[in-house]
mmCIF file of the N, C-alpha and C atoms, coordinates in Angstrom:
data_MODEL
# 
_entry.id   MODEL 
# 
loop_
_atom_site.group_PDB 
_atom_site.id 
_atom_site.type_symbol 
_atom_site.label_atom_id 
_atom_site.label_alt_id 
_atom_site.label_comp_id 
_atom_site.label_asym_id 
_atom_site.label_entity_id 
_atom_site.label_seq_id 
_atom_site.pdbx_PDB_ins_code 
_atom_site.Cartn_x 
_atom_site.Cartn_y 
_atom_site.Cartn_z 
_atom_site.occupancy 
_atom_site.B_iso_or_equiv 
_atom_site.pdbx_formal_charge 
_atom_site.auth_seq_id 
_atom_site.auth_comp_id 
_atom_site.auth_asym_id 
_atom_site.auth_atom_id 
_atom_site.pdbx_PDB_model_num 
ATOM 1   N N  . MET A 1 1  ? 142.467 -58.961 71.843 1.00 0.00 ? 1  MET A N  1 
ATOM 2   C CA . MET A 1 1  ? 142.229 -58.198 70.632 1.00 0.00 ? 1  MET A CA 1 
ATOM 3   C C  . MET A 1 1  ? 140.757 -58.345 70.241 1.00 0.00 ? 1  MET A C  1 
ATOM 4   N N  . PHE A 1 2  ? 140.139 -57.240 69.973 1.00 0.00 ? 2  PHE A N  1 
ATOM 5   C CA . PHE A 1 2  ? 138.727 -57.226 69.621 1.00 0.00 ? 2  PHE A CA 1 
ATOM 6   C C  . PHE A 1 2  ? 138.582 -57.222 68.100 1.00 0.00 ? 2  PHE A C  1 
ATOM 7   N N  . VAL A 1 3  ? 137.752 -58.127 67.595 1.00 0.00 ? 3  VAL A N  1 
ATOM 8   C CA . VAL A 1 3  ? 137.473 -58.187 66.160 1.00 0.00 ? 3  VAL A CA 1 
ATOM 9   C C  . VAL A 1 3  ? 135.979 -58.026 65.984 1.00 0.00 ? 3  VAL A C  1 
ATOM 10  N N  . SER A 1 4  ? 135.594 -57.071 65.173 1.00 0.00 ? 4  SER A N  1 
ATOM 11  C CA . SER A 1 4  ? 134.157 -56.843 64.970 1.00 0.00 ? 4  SER A CA 1 
ATOM 12  C C  . SER A 1 4  ? 133.564 -57.962 64.112 1.00 0.00 ? 4  SER A C  1 
ATOM 13  N N  . SER A 1 5  ? 132.292 -58.159 64.264 1.00 0.00 ? 5  SER A N  1 
ATOM 14  C CA . SER A 1 5  ? 131.630 -59.205 63.475 1.00 0.00 ? 5  SER A CA 1 
ATOM 15  C C  . SER A 1 5  ? 131.669 -58.861 61.989 1.00 0.00 ? 5  SER A C  1 
ATOM 16  N N  . PHE A 1 6  ? 131.664 -57.570 61.672 1.00 0.00 ? 6  PHE A N  1 
ATOM 17  C CA . PHE A 1 6  ? 131.753 -57.158 60.265 1.00 0.00 ? 6  PHE A CA 1 
ATOM 18  C C  . PHE A 1 6  ? 133.091 -57.570 59.667 1.00 0.00 ? 6  PHE A C  1 
ATOM 19  N N  . SER A 1 7  ? 134.190 -57.299 60.353 1.00 0.00 ? 7  SER A N  1 
ATOM 20  C CA . SER A 1 7  ? 135.502 -57.642 59.811 1.00 0.00 ? 7  SER A CA 1 
ATOM 21  C C  . SER A 1 7  ? 135.681 -59.153 59.739 1.00 0.00 ? 7  SER A C  1 
ATOM 22  N N  . LEU A 1 8  ? 135.124 -59.886 60.683 1.00 0.00 ? 8  LEU A N  1 
ATOM 23  C CA . LEU A 1 8  ? 135.205 -61.343 60.648 1.00 0.00 ? 8  LEU A CA 1 
ATOM 24  C C  . LEU A 1 8  ? 134.407 -61.896 59.462 1.00 0.00 ? 8  LEU A C  1 
ATOM 25  N N  . ARG A 1 9  ? 133.206 -61.357 59.258 1.00 0.00 ? 9  ARG A N  1 
ATOM 26  C CA . ARG A 1 9  ? 132.411 -61.769 58.103 1.00 0.00 ? 9  ARG A CA 1 
ATOM 27  C C  . ARG A 1 9  ? 133.116 -61.436 56.793 1.00 0.00 ? 9  ARG A C  1 
ATOM 28  N N  . HIS A 1 10 ? 133.692 -60.263 56.724 1.00 0.00 ? 10 HIS A N  1 
ATOM 29  C CA . HIS A 1 10 ? 134.424 -59.843 55.534 1.00 0.00 ? 10 HIS A CA 1 
ATOM 30  C C  . HIS A 1 10 ? 135.581 -60.808 55.271 1.00 0.00 ? 10 HIS A C  1 
ATOM 31  N N  . PHE A 1 11 ? 136.316 -61.135 56.311 1.00 0.00 ? 11 PHE A N  1 
ATOM 32  C CA . PHE A 1 11 ? 137.437 -62.056 56.204 1.00 0.00 ? 11 PHE A CA 1 
ATOM 33  C C  . PHE A 1 11 ? 136.964 -63.432 55.718 1.00 0.00 ? 11 PHE A C  1 
ATOM 34  N N  . LEU A 1 12 ? 135.892 -63.948 56.305 1.00 0.00 ? 12 LEU A N  1 
ATOM 35  C CA . LEU A 1 12 ? 135.369 -65.258 55.907 1.00 0.00 ? 12 LEU A CA 1 
ATOM 36  C C  . LEU A 1 12 ? 134.827 -65.239 54.484 1.00 0.00 ? 12 LEU A C  1 
ATOM 37  N N  . ASN A 1 13 ? 134.163 -64.156 54.122 1.00 0.00 ? 13 ASN A N  1 
ATOM 38  C CA . ASN A 1 13 ? 133.677 -64.029 52.740 1.00 0.00 ? 13 ASN A CA 1 
ATOM 39  C C  . ASN A 1 13 ? 134.832 -64.044 51.748 1.00 0.00 ? 13 ASN A C  1 
ATOM 40  N N  . ASP A 1 14 ? 135.918 -63.358 52.090 1.00 0.00 ? 14 ASP A N  1 
ATOM 41  C CA . ASP A 1 14 ? 137.098 -63.358 51.223 1.00 0.00 ? 14 ASP A CA 1 
ATOM 42  C C  . ASP A 1 14 ? 137.643 -64.776 51.047 1.00 0.00 ? 14 ASP A C  1 
ATOM 43  N N  . ILE A 1 15 ? 137.684 -65.533 52.125 1.00 0.00 ? 15 ILE A N  1 
ATOM 44  C CA . ILE A 1 15 ? 138.180 -66.907 52.052 1.00 0.00 ? 15 ILE A CA 1 
ATOM 45  C C  . ILE A 1 15 ? 137.268 -67.754 51.158 1.00 0.00 ? 15 ILE A C  1 
ATOM 46  N N  . ILE A 1 16 ? 135.966 -67.609 51.342 1.00 0.00 ? 16 ILE A N  1 
ATOM 47  C CA . ILE A 1 16 ? 135.006 -68.373 50.542 1.00 0.00 ? 16 ILE A CA 1 
ATOM 48  C C  . ILE A 1 16 ? 135.124 -67.999 49.073 1.00 0.00 ? 16 ILE A C  1 
ATOM 49  N N  . ILE A 1 17 ? 135.230 -66.713 48.796 1.00 0.00 ? 17 ILE A N  1 
ATOM 50  C CA . ILE A 1 17 ? 135.351 -66.250 47.407 1.00 0.00 ? 17 ILE A CA 1 
ATOM 51  C C  . ILE A 1 17 ? 136.633 -66.775 46.778 1.00 0.00 ? 17 ILE A C  1 
ATOM 52  N N  . GLN A 1 18 ? 137.737 -66.734 47.506 1.00 0.00 ? 18 GLN A N  1 
ATOM 53  C CA . GLN A 1 18 ? 138.997 -67.255 46.975 1.00 0.00 ? 18 GLN A CA 1 
ATOM 54  C C  . GLN A 1 18 ? 138.887 -68.744 46.667 1.00 0.00 ? 18 GLN A C  1 
ATOM 55  N N  . ARG A 1 19 ? 138.239 -69.468 47.558 1.00 0.00 ? 19 ARG A N  1 
ATOM 56  C CA . ARG A 1 19 ? 138.087 -70.910 47.352 1.00 0.00 ? 19 ARG A CA 1 
ATOM 57  C C  . ARG A 1 19 ? 137.202 -71.193 46.133 1.00 0.00 ? 19 ARG A C  1 
ATOM 58  N N  . LEU A 1 20 ? 136.115 -70.454 46.000 1.00 0.00 ? 20 LEU A N  1 
ATOM 59  C CA . LEU A 1 20 ? 135.241 -70.626 44.836 1.00 0.00 ? 20 LEU A CA 1 
ATOM 60  C C  . LEU A 1 20 ? 135.974 -70.292 43.538 1.00 0.00 ? 20 LEU A C  1 
ATOM 61  N N  . ASN A 1 21 ? 136.767 -69.230 43.569 1.00 0.00 ? 21 ASN A N  1 
ATOM 62  C CA . ASN A 1 21 ? 137.540 -68.857 42.380 1.00 0.00 ? 21 ASN A CA 1 
ATOM 63  C C  . ASN A 1 21 ? 138.518 -69.960 41.998 1.00 0.00 ? 21 ASN A C  1 
ATOM 64  N N  . LYS A 1 22 ? 139.162 -70.563 42.996 1.00 0.00 ? 22 LYS A N  1 
ATOM 65  C CA . LYS A 1 22 ? 140.089 -71.659 42.709 1.00 0.00 ? 22 LYS A CA 1 
ATOM 66  C C  . LYS A 1 22 ? 139.346 -72.860 42.137 1.00 0.00 ? 22 LYS A C  1 
ATOM 67  N N  . GLN A 1 23 ? 138.171 -73.161 42.672 1.00 0.00 ? 23 GLN A N  1 
ATOM 68  C CA . GLN A 1 23 ? 137.376 -74.277 42.154 1.00 0.00 ? 23 GLN A CA 1 
ATOM 69  C C  . GLN A 1 23 ? 136.958 -74.012 40.712 1.00 0.00 ? 23 GLN A C  1 
ATOM 70  N N  . LEU A 1 24 ? 136.539 -72.782 40.437 1.00 0.00 ? 24 LEU A N  1 
ATOM 71  C CA . LEU A 1 24 ? 136.142 -72.434 39.078 1.00 0.00 ? 24 LEU A CA 1 
ATOM 72  C C  . LEU A 1 24 ? 137.318 -72.536 38.120 1.00 0.00 ? 24 LEU A C  1 
ATOM 73  N N  . LEU A 1 25 ? 138.491 -72.107 38.576 1.00 0.00 ? 25 LEU A N  1 
ATOM 74  C CA . LEU A 1 25 ? 139.681 -72.193 37.746 1.00 0.00 ? 25 LEU A CA 1 
ATOM 75  C C  . LEU A 1 25 ? 140.014 -73.648 37.435 1.00 0.00 ? 25 LEU A C  1 
ATOM 76  N N  . VAL A 1 26 ? 139.976 -74.498 38.442 1.00 0.00 ? 26 VAL A N  1 
ATOM 77  C CA . VAL A 1 26 ? 140.267 -75.917 38.236 1.00 0.00 ? 26 VAL A CA 1 
ATOM 78  C C  . VAL A 1 26 ? 139.242 -76.530 37.282 1.00 0.00 ? 26 VAL A C  1 
ATOM 79  N N  . GLN A 1 27 ? 137.963 -76.208 37.461 1.00 0.00 ? 27 GLN A N  1 
ATOM 80  C CA . GLN A 1 27 ? 136.936 -76.737 36.562 1.00 0.00 ? 27 GLN A CA 1 
ATOM 81  C C  . GLN A 1 27 ? 137.158 -76.263 35.130 1.00 0.00 ? 27 GLN A C  1 
ATOM 82  N N  . SER A 1 28 ? 137.562 -75.019 34.968 1.00 0.00 ? 28 SER A N  1 
ATOM 83  C CA . SER A 1 28 ? 137.826 -74.488 33.628 1.00 0.00 ? 28 SER A CA 1 
ATOM 84  C C  . SER A 1 28 ? 139.000 -75.208 32.977 1.00 0.00 ? 28 SER A C  1 
ATOM 85  N N  . ILE A 1 29 ? 140.038 -75.458 33.749 1.00 0.00 ? 29 ILE A N  1 
ATOM 86  C CA . ILE A 1 29 ? 141.212 -76.165 33.225 1.00 0.00 ? 29 ILE A CA 1 
ATOM 87  C C  . ILE A 1 29 ? 140.829 -77.582 32.819 1.00 0.00 ? 29 ILE A C  1 
ATOM 88  N N  . ILE A 1 30 ? 140.028 -78.252 33.637 1.00 0.00 ? 30 ILE A N  1 
ATOM 89  C CA . ILE A 1 30 ? 139.602 -79.615 33.322 1.00 0.00 ? 30 ILE A CA 1 
ATOM 90  C C  . ILE A 1 30 ? 138.764 -79.635 32.040 1.00 0.00 ? 30 ILE A C  1 
ATOM 91  N N  . ARG A 1 31 ? 137.831 -78.672 31.920 1.00 0.00 ? 31 ARG A N  1 
ATOM 92  C CA . ARG A 1 31 ? 137.013 -78.605 30.704 1.00 0.00 ? 31 ARG A CA 1 
ATOM 93  C C  . ARG A 1 31 ? 137.880 -78.334 29.472 1.00 0.00 ? 31 ARG A C  1 
ATOM 94  N N  . TYR A 1 32 ? 138.845 -77.423 29.609 1.00 0.00 ? 32 TYR A N  1 
ATOM 95  C CA . TYR A 1 32 ? 139.731 -77.089 28.492 1.00 0.00 ? 32 TYR A CA 1 
ATOM 96  C C  . TYR A 1 32 ? 140.543 -78.310 28.083 1.00 0.00 ? 32 TYR A C  1 
ATOM 97  N N  . GLN A 1 33 ? 141.103 -79.030 29.070 1.00 0.00 ? 33 GLN A N  1 
ATOM 98  C CA . GLN A 1 33 ? 141.900 -80.219 28.781 1.00 0.00 ? 33 GLN A CA 1 
ATOM 99  C C  . GLN A 1 33 ? 141.037 -81.293 28.120 1.00 0.00 ? 33 GLN A C  1 
ATOM 100 N N  . SER A 1 34 ? 139.812 -81.458 28.604 1.00 0.00 ? 34 SER A N  1 
ATOM 101 C CA . SER A 1 34 ? 138.903 -82.442 28.011 1.00 0.00 ? 34 SER A CA 1 
ATOM 102 C C  . SER A 1 34 ? 138.612 -82.090 26.560 1.00 0.00 ? 34 SER A C  1 
ATOM 103 N N  . GLN A 1 35 ? 138.382 -80.819 26.284 1.00 0.00 ? 35 GLN A N  1 
ATOM 104 C CA . GLN A 1 35 ? 138.106 -80.391 24.916 1.00 0.00 ? 35 GLN A CA 1 
ATOM 105 C C  . GLN A 1 35 ? 139.315 -80.625 24.026 1.00 0.00 ? 35 GLN A C  1 
ATOM 106 N N  . LEU A 1 36 ? 140.526 -80.365 24.549 1.00 0.00 ? 36 LEU A N  1 
ATOM 107 C CA . LEU A 1 36 ? 141.739 -80.637 23.767 1.00 0.00 ? 36 LEU A CA 1 
ATOM 108 C C  . LEU A 1 36 ? 141.841 -82.115 23.427 1.00 0.00 ? 36 LEU A C  1 
ATOM 109 N N  . ASN A 1 37 ? 141.560 -82.975 24.413 1.00 0.00 ? 37 ASN A N  1 
ATOM 110 C CA . ASN A 1 37 ? 141.622 -84.411 24.178 1.00 0.00 ? 37 ASN A CA 1 
ATOM 111 C C  . ASN A 1 37 ? 140.610 -84.847 23.126 1.00 0.00 ? 37 ASN A C  1 
ATOM 112 N N  . ILE A 1 38 ? 139.401 -84.274 23.185 1.00 0.00 ? 38 ILE A N  1 
ATOM 113 C CA . ILE A 1 38 ? 138.369 -84.604 22.195 1.00 0.00 ? 38 ILE A CA 1 
ATOM 114 C C  . ILE A 1 38 ? 138.817 -84.150 20.811 1.00 0.00 ? 38 ILE A C  1 
ATOM 115 N N  . ASP A 1 39 ? 139.346 -82.932 20.717 1.00 0.00 ? 39 ASP A N  1 
ATOM 116 C CA . ASP A 1 39 ? 139.804 -82.406 19.428 1.00 0.00 ? 39 ASP A CA 1 
ATOM 117 C C  . ASP A 1 39 ? 140.926 -83.256 18.852 1.00 0.00 ? 39 ASP A C  1 
ATOM 118 N N  . GLN A 1 40 ? 141.872 -83.670 19.701 1.00 0.00 ? 40 GLN A N  1 
ATOM 119 C CA . GLN A 1 40 ? 142.979 -84.505 19.237 1.00 0.00 ? 40 GLN A CA 1 
ATOM 120 C C  . GLN A 1 40 ? 142.473 -85.856 18.754 1.00 0.00 ? 40 GLN A C  1 
ATOM 121 N N  . SER A 1 41 ? 141.496 -86.420 19.449 1.00 0.00 ? 41 SER A N  1 
ATOM 122 C CA . SER A 1 41 ? 140.922 -87.705 19.038 1.00 0.00 ? 41 SER A CA 1 
ATOM 123 C C  . SER A 1 41 ? 140.223 -87.578 17.691 1.00 0.00 ? 41 SER A C  1 
ATOM 124 N N  . LEU A 1 42 ? 139.469 -86.491 17.518 1.00 0.00 ? 42 LEU A N  1 
ATOM 125 C CA . LEU A 1 42 ? 138.776 -86.284 16.245 1.00 0.00 ? 42 LEU A CA 1 
ATOM 126 C C  . LEU A 1 42 ? 139.772 -86.124 15.106 1.00 0.00 ? 42 LEU A C  1 
ATOM 127 N N  . ASN A 1 43 ? 140.849 -85.363 15.343 1.00 0.00 ? 43 ASN A N  1 
ATOM 128 C CA . ASN A 1 43 ? 141.869 -85.179 14.306 1.00 0.00 ? 43 ASN A CA 1 
ATOM 129 C C  . ASN A 1 43 ? 142.525 -86.494 13.953 1.00 0.00 ? 43 ASN A C  1 
ATOM 130 N N  . ALA A 1 44 ? 142.822 -87.327 14.951 1.00 0.00 ? 44 ALA A N  1 
ATOM 131 C CA . ALA A 1 44 ? 143.436 -88.630 14.699 1.00 0.00 ? 44 ALA A CA 1 
ATOM 132 C C  . ALA A 1 44 ? 142.490 -89.505 13.891 1.00 0.00 ? 44 ALA A C  1 
ATOM 133 N N  . ASN A 1 45 ? 141.205 -89.489 14.218 1.00 0.00 ? 45 ASN A N  1 
ATOM 134 C CA . ASN A 1 45 ? 140.228 -90.287 13.469 1.00 0.00 ? 45 ASN A CA 1 
ATOM 135 C C  . ASN A 1 45 ? 140.092 -89.793 12.036 1.00 0.00 ? 45 ASN A C  1 
ATOM 136 N N  . GLU A 1 46 ? 140.096 -88.477 11.851 1.00 0.00 ? 46 GLU A N  1 
ATOM 137 C CA . GLU A 1 46 ? 140.004 -87.925 10.495 1.00 0.00 ? 46 GLU A CA 1 
ATOM 138 C C  . GLU A 1 46 ? 141.220 -88.319 9.679  1.00 0.00 ? 46 GLU A C  1 
ATOM 139 N N  . GLN A 1 47 ? 142.402 -88.279 10.278 1.00 0.00 ? 47 GLN A N  1 
ATOM 140 C CA . GLN A 1 47 ? 143.614 -88.675 9.573  1.00 0.00 ? 47 GLN A CA 1 
ATOM 141 C C  . GLN A 1 47 ? 143.575 -90.156 9.217  1.00 0.00 ? 47 GLN A C  1 
ATOM 142 N N  . GLU A 1 48 ? 143.082 -90.974 10.134 1.00 0.00 ? 48 GLU A N  1 
ATOM 143 C CA . GLU A 1 48 ? 142.972 -92.414 9.892  1.00 0.00 ? 48 GLU A CA 1 
ATOM 144 C C  . GLU A 1 48 ? 142.033 -92.680 8.721  1.00 0.00 ? 48 GLU A C  1 
ATOM 145 N N  . LEU A 1 49 ? 140.911 -91.967 8.646  1.00 0.00 ? 49 LEU A N  1 
ATOM 146 C CA . LEU A 1 49 ? 139.955 -92.174 7.568  1.00 0.00 ? 49 LEU A CA 1 
ATOM 147 C C  . LEU A 1 49 ? 140.518 -91.781 6.205  1.00 0.00 ? 49 LEU A C  1 
ATOM 148 N N  . GLY A 1 50 ? 141.448 -90.854 6.182  1.00 0.00 ? 50 GLY A N  1 
ATOM 149 C CA . GLY A 1 50 ? 142.000 -90.380 4.915  1.00 0.00 ? 50 GLY A CA 1 
ATOM 150 C C  . GLY A 1 50 ? 143.165 -91.185 4.384  1.00 0.00 ? 50 GLY A C  1 
ATOM 151 N N  . LEU A 1 51 ? 143.568 -92.252 5.072  1.00 0.00 ? 51 LEU A N  1 
ATOM 152 C CA . LEU A 1 51 ? 144.708 -93.046 4.623  1.00 0.00 ? 51 LEU A CA 1 
ATOM 153 C C  . LEU A 1 51 ? 144.409 -93.753 3.303  1.00 0.00 ? 51 LEU A C  1 
ATOM 154 N N  . PHE A 1 52 ? 145.462 -93.986 2.526  1.00 0.00 ? 52 PHE A N  1 
ATOM 155 C CA . PHE A 1 52 ? 145.320 -94.647 1.230  1.00 0.00 ? 52 PHE A CA 1 
ATOM 156 C C  . PHE A 1 52 ? 144.706 -96.038 1.362  1.00 0.00 ? 52 PHE A C  1 
ATOM 157 N N  . LYS A 1 53 ? 144.962 -96.717 2.471  1.00 0.00 ? 53 LYS A N  1 
ATOM 158 C CA . LYS A 1 53 ? 144.483 -98.096 2.610  1.00 0.00 ? 53 LYS A CA 1 
ATOM 159 C C  . LYS A 1 53 ? 142.963 -98.199 2.584  1.00 0.00 ? 53 LYS A C  1 
ATOM 160 N N  . HIS A 1 54 ? 142.266 -97.084 2.759  1.00 0.00 ? 54 HIS A N  1 
ATOM 161 C CA . HIS A 1 54 ? 140.807 -97.103 2.744  1.00 0.00 ? 54 HIS A CA 1 
ATOM 162 C C  . HIS A 1 54 ? 140.223 -96.914 1.340  1.00 0.00 ? 54 HIS A C  1 
ATOM 163 N N  . PHE A 1 55 ? 141.100 -96.743 0.355  1.00 0.00 ? 55 PHE A N  1 
ATOM 164 C CA . PHE A 1 55 ? 140.650 -96.512 -1.012 1.00 0.00 ? 55 PHE A CA 1 
ATOM 165 C C  . PHE A 1 55 ? 141.287 -97.538 -1.934 1.00 0.00 ? 55 PHE A C  1 
ATOM 166 N N  . HIS A 1 56 ? 140.650 -97.786 -3.052 1.00 0.00 ? 56 HIS A N  1 
ATOM 167 C CA . HIS A 1 56 ? 141.175 -98.734 -4.039 1.00 0.00 ? 56 HIS A CA 1 
ATOM 168 C C  . HIS A 1 56 ? 142.124 -97.991 -4.973 1.00 0.00 ? 56 HIS A C  1 
ATOM 169 N N  . ILE A 1 57 ? 143.334 -97.748 -4.494 1.00 0.00 ? 57 ILE A N  1 
ATOM 170 C CA . ILE A 1 57 ? 144.361 -97.060 -5.273 1.00 0.00 ? 57 ILE A CA 1 
ATOM 171 C C  . ILE A 1 57 ? 145.567 -97.993 -5.326 1.00 0.00 ? 57 ILE A C  1 
ATOM 172 N N  . ASN A 1 58 ? 146.069 -98.249 -6.532 1.00 0.00 ? 58 ASN A N  1 
ATOM 173 C CA . ASN A 1 58 ? 147.187 -99.188 -6.621 1.00 0.00 ? 58 ASN A CA 1 
ATOM 174 C C  . ASN A 1 58 ? 148.462 -98.589 -6.013 1.00 0.00 ? 58 ASN A C  1 
ATOM 175 N N  . GLU A 1 59 ? 149.413 -99.452 -5.715 1.00 0.00 ? 59 GLU A N  1 
ATOM 176 C CA . GLU A 1 59 ? 150.634 -99.061 -4.998 1.00 0.00 ? 59 GLU A CA 1 
ATOM 177 C C  . GLU A 1 59 ? 151.440 -98.012 -5.772 1.00 0.00 ? 59 GLU A C  1 
ATOM 178 N N  . GLN A 1 60 ? 151.540 -98.171 -7.078 1.00 0.00 ? 60 GLN A N  1 
ATOM 179 C CA . GLN A 1 60 ? 152.312 -97.225 -7.891 1.00 0.00 ? 60 GLN A CA 1 
ATOM 180 C C  . GLN A 1 60 ? 151.712 -95.816 -7.807 1.00 0.00 ? 60 GLN A C  1 
ATOM 181 N N  . THR A 1 61 ? 150.399 -95.715 -7.898 1.00 0.00 ? 61 THR A N  1 
ATOM 182 C CA . THR A 1 61 ? 149.728 -94.420 -7.812 1.00 0.00 ? 61 THR A CA 1 
ATOM 183 C C  . THR A 1 61 ? 149.904 -93.822 -6.416 1.00 0.00 ? 61 THR A C  1 
ATOM 184 N N  . GLN A 1 62 ? 149.824 -94.669 -5.379 1.00 0.00 ? 62 GLN A N  1 
ATOM 185 C CA . GLN A 1 62 ? 150.046 -94.192 -4.007 1.00 0.00 ? 62 GLN A CA 1 
ATOM 186 C C  . GLN A 1 62 ? 151.438 -93.612 -3.850 1.00 0.00 ? 62 GLN A C  1 
ATOM 187 N N  . GLN A 1 63 ? 152.438 -94.277 -4.418 1.00 0.00 ? 63 GLN A N  1 
ATOM 188 C CA . GLN A 1 63 ? 153.808 -93.783 -4.322 1.00 0.00 ? 63 GLN A CA 1 
ATOM 189 C C  . GLN A 1 63 ? 153.965 -92.427 -5.001 1.00 0.00 ? 63 GLN A C  1 
ATOM 190 N N  . ARG A 1 64 ? 153.330 -92.289 -6.161 1.00 0.00 ? 64 ARG A N  1 
ATOM 191 C CA . ARG A 1 64 ? 153.381 -91.005 -6.884 1.00 0.00 ? 64 ARG A CA 1 
ATOM 192 C C  . ARG A 1 64 ? 152.705 -89.890 -6.086 1.00 0.00 ? 64 ARG A C  1 
ATOM 193 N N  . LEU A 1 65 ? 151.569 -90.227 -5.452 1.00 0.00 ? 65 LEU A N  1 
ATOM 194 C CA . LEU A 1 65 ? 150.873 -89.234 -4.647 1.00 0.00 ? 65 LEU A CA 1 
ATOM 195 C C  . LEU A 1 65 ? 151.669 -88.821 -3.412 1.00 0.00 ? 65 LEU A C  1 
ATOM 196 N N  . LYS A 1 66 ? 152.370 -89.769 -2.815 1.00 0.00 ? 66 LYS A N  1 
ATOM 197 C CA . LYS A 1 66 ? 153.185 -89.472 -1.635 1.00 0.00 ? 66 LYS A CA 1 
ATOM 198 C C  . LYS A 1 66 ? 154.414 -88.655 -1.986 1.00 0.00 ? 66 LYS A C  1 
ATOM 199 N N  . GLY A 1 67 ? 154.962 -88.872 -3.170 1.00 0.00 ? 67 GLY A N  1 
ATOM 200 C CA . GLY A 1 67 ? 156.221 -88.245 -3.577 1.00 0.00 ? 67 GLY A CA 1 
ATOM 201 C C  . GLY A 1 67 ? 156.076 -86.829 -3.901 1.00 0.00 ? 67 GLY A C  1 
# 
């Protein structure tokens, strides 16, 4: 079977492009997951900073605020 150099190059280019697309997709997913983890960490830290224990509020007032 005869295969022209053009069709072979086209075939190889398609393989390279598919591989690059998969690499880009994986990198995008990793970046997205990393950003989610950073956002979740920031939210957890913000919630921790807002706890009553960080302020001079007596227990009775804290209970009223929670209720």
